[in-house]
Z-matrix of the N, CA and C atoms (Angstrom, degrees):
N
C 1 1.310
C 2 1.561 1 111.48
N 3 1.237 2 117.82 1 119.07
C 4 1.578 3 115.00 2 179.40
C 5 1.519 4 116.36 3 -77.32
N 6 1.329 5 114.92 4 168.68
C 7 1.415 6 118.60 5 -173.70
C 8 1.626 7 109.85 6 -66.17
N 9 1.472 8 113.83 7 -24.08
C 10 1.467 9 116.32 8 -179.02
C 11 1.469 10 110.22 9 -69.31
N 12 1.316 11 119.17 10 -32.56
C 13 1.463 12 125.58 11 -173.85
C 14 1.504 13 108.83 12 -80.97
N 15 1.212 14 126.92 13 -8.78
C 16 1.383 15 128.11 14 -178.02
C 17 1.590 16 108.47 15 -90.60
N 18 1.452 17 113.08 16 151.48
C 19 1.424 18 111.83 17 -179.54
C 20 1.534 19 115.31 18 -60.81
N 21 1.354 20 116.46 19 -31.61
C 22 1.489 21 121.77 20 178.79
C 23 1.436 22 109.69 21 -68.41
N 24 1.419 23 118.81 22 -38.76
C 25 1.438 24 118.97 23 -177.96
C 26 1.444 25 114.32 24 -71.12
N 27 1.472 26 117.05 25 -36.40
C 28 1.498 27 119.72 26 179.92
C 29 1.560 28 109.36 27 -66.70
N 30 1.484 29 111.88 28 -33.15
C 31 1.356 30 113.21 29 179.26
C 32 1.415 31 117.41 30 -67.33
N 33 1.305 32 114.10 31 -46.95
C 34 1.539 33 123.63 32 178.24
C 35 1.553 34 107.23 33 -58.39
N 36 1.318 35 118.43 34 -42.07
C 37 1.523 36 121.79 35 179.22
C 38 1.405 37 109.22 36 -62.63
N 39 1.395 38 118.95 37 -43.11
C 40 1.488 39 120.90 38 177.41
C 41 1.471 40 112.45 39 -58.99
N 42 1.338 41 112.81 40 -45.86
C 43 1.476 42 118.76 41 -173.68
C 44 1.526 43 107.34 42 -66.08
N 45 1.418 44 119.13 43 -36.59
C 46 1.376 45 119.53 44 -178.46
C 47 1.579 46 111.69 45 -71.36
N 48 1.390 47 114.19 46 -35.12
C 49 1.480 48 114.72 47 173.12
C 50 1.460 49 119.15 48 -73.20
N 51 1.267 50 123.14 49 -34.00
C 52 1.385 51 123.50 50 -171.46
C 53 1.518 52 113.26 51 -104.75
N 54 1.374 53 117.90 52 -30.83
C 55 1.425 54 127.73 53 -178.99
C 56 1.490 55 122.40 54 -105.87
N 57 1.373 56 114.74 55 -8.75
C 58 1.373 57 115.39 56 -177.40
C 59 1.495 58 116.04 57 75.12
N 60 1.347 59 111.64 58 28.40
C 61 1.595 60 116.31 59 178.42
C 62 1.479 61 102.85 60 -78.63
N 63 1.332 62 108.77 61 146.20
C 64 1.452 63 147.36 62 -14.49
C 65 1.418 64 119.67 63 -72.00
N 66 1.430 65 117.59 64 -15.41
C 67 1.476 66 116.82 65 -175.40
C 68 1.475 67 112.40 66 -58.42
N 69 1.422 68 118.26 67 -44.17
C 70 1.275 69 123.97 68 -178.01
C 71 1.448 70 101.71 69 -127.41
N 72 1.510 71 109.53 70 149.14
C 73 1.589 72 112.00 71 178.94
C 74 1.555 73 106.93 72 -122.42
N 75 1.304 74 109.28 73 158.17
C 76 1.431 75 114.19 74 168.96
C 77 1.569 76 117.35 75 -78.57
N 78 1.270 77 121.71 76 157.89
C 79 1.505 78 117.71 77 169.59
C 80 1.507 79 112.17 78 -43.58
N 81 1.447 80 117.61 79 149.45
C 82 1.384 81 118.91 80 -176.65
C 83 1.444 82 119.15 81 -54.90
N 84 1.516 83 114.08 82 -38.06
C 85 1.474 84 124.15 83 -179.64
C 86 1.535 85 105.72 84 -61.77
N 87 1.270 86 115.50 85 -50.80
C 88 1.500 87 125.02 86 -178.12
C 89 1.539 88 112.49 87 -51.38
N 90 1.330 89 115.70 88 -46.96
C 91 1.458 90 124.14 89 -179.22
C 92 1.495 91 108.91 90 -69.15
N 93 1.380 92 117.66 91 -37.91
C 94 1.497 93 120.77 92 174.90
C 95 1.471 94 111.22 93 -64.35
N 96 1.336 95 117.74 94 -44.41
C 97 1.588 96 123.62 95 172.36
C 98 1.518 97 116.48 96 -47.76
N 99 1.415 98 107.25 97 -47.23
C 100 1.557 99 117.84 98 -177.69
C 101 1.523 100 104.01 99 -66.19
N 102 1.306 101 119.35 100 -49.16
C 103 1.409 102 122.34 101 -169.78
C 104 1.657 103 109.42 102 -64.36
N 105 1.386 104 109.88 103 -39.47
C 106 1.552 105 112.44 104 -179.33
C 107 1.602 106 107.24 105 -69.60
N 108 1.259 107 117.35 106 -38.90
C 109 1.421 108 122.50 107 178.52
C 110 1.526 109 114.26 108 -57.08
N 111 1.299 110 111.16 109 -38.62
C 112 1.456 111 121.61 110 -176.16
C 113 1.633 112 110.46 111 -73.09
N 114 1.418 113 110.59 112 -44.91
C 115 1.446 114 122.50 113 168.37
C 116 1.566 115 116.89 114 -52.79
N 117 1.383 116 113.88 115 -46.36
C 118 1.325 117 119.45 116 -177.85
C 119 1.592 118 112.72 117 -71.73
N 120 1.281 119 114.35 118 -35.84
C 121 1.443 120 122.02 119 178.99
C 122 1.517 121 108.21 120 -66.01
N 123 1.317 122 121.44 121 -43.58
C 124 1.547 123 129.92 122 -174.56
C 125 1.547 124 97.27 123 -70.60
N 126 1.302 125 129.81 124 -40.71
C 127 1.485 126 124.84 125 -176.87
C 128 1.546 127 111.21 126 -67.49
N 129 1.341 128 113.07 127 -34.35
C 130 1.430 129 117.55 128 -173.84
C 131 1.470 130 114.59 129 -76.69
N 132 1.445 131 112.79 130 -28.15
C 133 1.418 132 121.04 131 -172.56
C 134 1.571 133 111.40 132 -61.10
N 135 1.460 134 115.53 133 145.26
C 136 1.499 135 116.84 134 -172.86
C 137 1.575 136 108.19 135 -55.94
N 138 1.295 137 117.92 136 -40.93
C 139 1.334 138 117.35 137 -167.51
C 140 1.716 139 105.59 138 -102.99
N 141 1.226 140 108.52 139 32.33
C 142 1.562 141 116.73 140 -179.96
C 143 1.549 142 110.37 141 -66.53
N 144 1.241 143 113.04 142 -176.16
C 145 1.548 144 115.56 143 -178.27
C 146 1.536 145 111.42 144 -60.52
N 147 1.354 146 113.27 145 144.67
C 148 1.532 147 119.83 146 -176.21
C 149 1.488 148 104.33 147 -77.15
N 150 1.370 149 113.39 148 139.08
C 151 1.446 150 117.57 149 177.96
C 152 1.430 151 117.38 150 88.40
N 153 1.355 152 121.00 151 -13.70
C 154 1.376 153 120.54 152 -171.32
C 155 1.465 154 114.45 153 -81.63
N 156 1.393 155 114.75 154 -10.90
C 157 1.556 156 113.55 155 175.14
C 158 1.257 157 109.27 156 -91.64
N 159 1.350 158 118.31 157 156.14
C 160 1.410 159 129.37 158 175.18
C 161 1.519 160 112.32 159 -77.19
N 162 1.293 161 118.57 160 126.61
C 163 1.452 162 121.32 161 177.77
C 164 1.498 163 111.74 162 -91.99
N 165 1.247 164 119.15 163 106.03
C 166 1.480 165 124.80 164 -169.76
C 167 1.595 166 111.66 165 -70.27
N 168 1.412 167 112.79 166 -48.38
C 169 1.419 168 115.60 167 -174.38
C 170 1.461 169 110.34 168 -131.47
N 171 1.255 170 118.46 169 126.76
C 172 1.486 171 124.70 170 178.65
C 173 1.480 172 101.88 171 -108.31
N 174 1.270 173 119.75 172 116.76
C 175 1.501 174 123.57 173 -179.65
C 176 1.453 175 115.68 174 -55.11
N 177 1.280 176 123.64 175 -36.01
C 178 1.491 177 123.39 176 -178.70
C 179 1.589 178 106.76 177 -69.28
N 180 1.326 179 120.20 178 -45.84
C 181 1.534 180 125.24 179 178.83
C 182 1.410 181 106.30 180 -62.53
N 183 1.421 182 123.56 181 -49.73
C 184 1.383 183 118.33 182 -173.58
C 185 1.589 184 114.08 183 -61.60
N 186 1.393 185 114.83 184 -37.90
C 187 1.516 186 120.94 185 174.55
C 188 1.591 187 110.26 186 -59.82
N 189 1.315 188 113.30 187 -45.26
C 190 1.423 189 116.13 188 178.72
C 191 1.480 190 114.60 189 -63.94
N 192 1.130 191 114.58 190 -39.23
C 193 1.606 192 116.92 191 176.06
C 194 1.479 193 112.28 192 -65.60
N 195 1.397 194 115.20 193 -43.41
C 196 1.505 195 117.29 194 176.42
C 197 1.464 196 114.66 195 -58.53
N 198 1.360 197 109.16 196 -51.04
C 199 1.450 198 114.33 197 173.44
C 200 1.596 199 119.51 198 -49.78
N 201 1.346 200 111.13 199 -45.80
C 202 1.413 201 121.60 200 179.02
C 203 1.575 202 112.71 201 -60.12
N 204 1.373 203 111.48 202 -44.00
C 205 1.480 204 117.55 203 178.62
C 206 1.593 205 107.13 204 -69.84
N 207 1.184 206 121.82 205 -34.32
C 208 1.419 207 121.23 206 179.92
C 209 1.532 208 109.26 207 -65.32
N 210 1.416 209 120.26 208 -41.91
C 211 1.438 210 123.60 209 -176.16
C 212 1.514 211 103.81 210 -74.45
N 213 1.208 212 122.91 211 -34.31
C 214 1.483 213 122.66 212 -178.57
C 215 1.620 214 105.76 213 -60.54
N 216 1.358 215 113.25 214 -51.18
C 217 1.387 216 122.27 215 -176.27
C 218 1.558 217 112.26 216 -59.89
N 219 1.276 218 121.87 217 -28.84
C 220 1.474 219 126.27 218 177.44
C 221 1.467 220 110.47 219 -82.16
N 222 1.284 221 116.78 220 -26.58
C 223 1.518 222 117.61 221 -173.88
C 224 1.591 223 102.17 222 -70.86
N 225 1.336 224 120.35 223 -40.45
C 226 1.362 225 123.14 224 179.02
C 227 1.539 226 119.38 225 -77.45
N 228 1.290 227 117.12 226 23.51
C 229 1.452 228 122.14 227 173.40
C 230 1.555 229 113.06 228 -65.47
N 231 1.315 230 111.76 229 124.22
C 232 1.558 231 114.72 230 -176.44
C 233 1.574 232 109.14 231 -72.62
N 234 1.215 233 115.33 232 133.02
C 235 1.486 234 123.61 233 179.73
C 236 1.526 235 108.32 234 -120.24
N 237 1.200 236 118.89 235 135.39
C 238 1.564 237 122.94 236 175.86
C 239 1.490 238 110.35 237 -99.63
N 240 1.353 239 114.48 238 104.63
C 241 1.523 240 119.36 239 -176.82
C 242 1.533 241 107.12 240 -99.12
N 243 1.150 242 113.59 241 17.15
C 244 1.579 243 111.64 242 176.89
C 245 1.453 244 117.61 243 -103.15
N 246 1.332 245 112.81 244 35.87
C 247 1.431 246 120.46 245 177.63
C 248 1.647 247 111.77 246 -71.44
N 249 1.167 248 115.29 247 129.58
C 250 1.386 249 122.19 248 -179.78
C 251 1.448 250 115.16 249 -88.66
N 252 1.358 251 119.44 250 128.10
C 253 1.427 252 125.91 251 -168.61
C 254 1.576 253 105.43 252 -103.72
């Protein structure tokens, strides 16, 4: 992977083309904003870094929690033990 293909390489190339980097620099907050935008774009890309996206639902865990809740609800079944014999 060449430097141009990395997020940092593309960001530095963009800064060089549009802001005259490294001869002149943007204000620190503007540079920070450009870097954060580049990182957000890289993370949102379909071929982005593996494991950087949040996994909201894991099927195995969802099934286990559903089964656990079902068993807990069955445990609390009310039973009338006051039957007169």
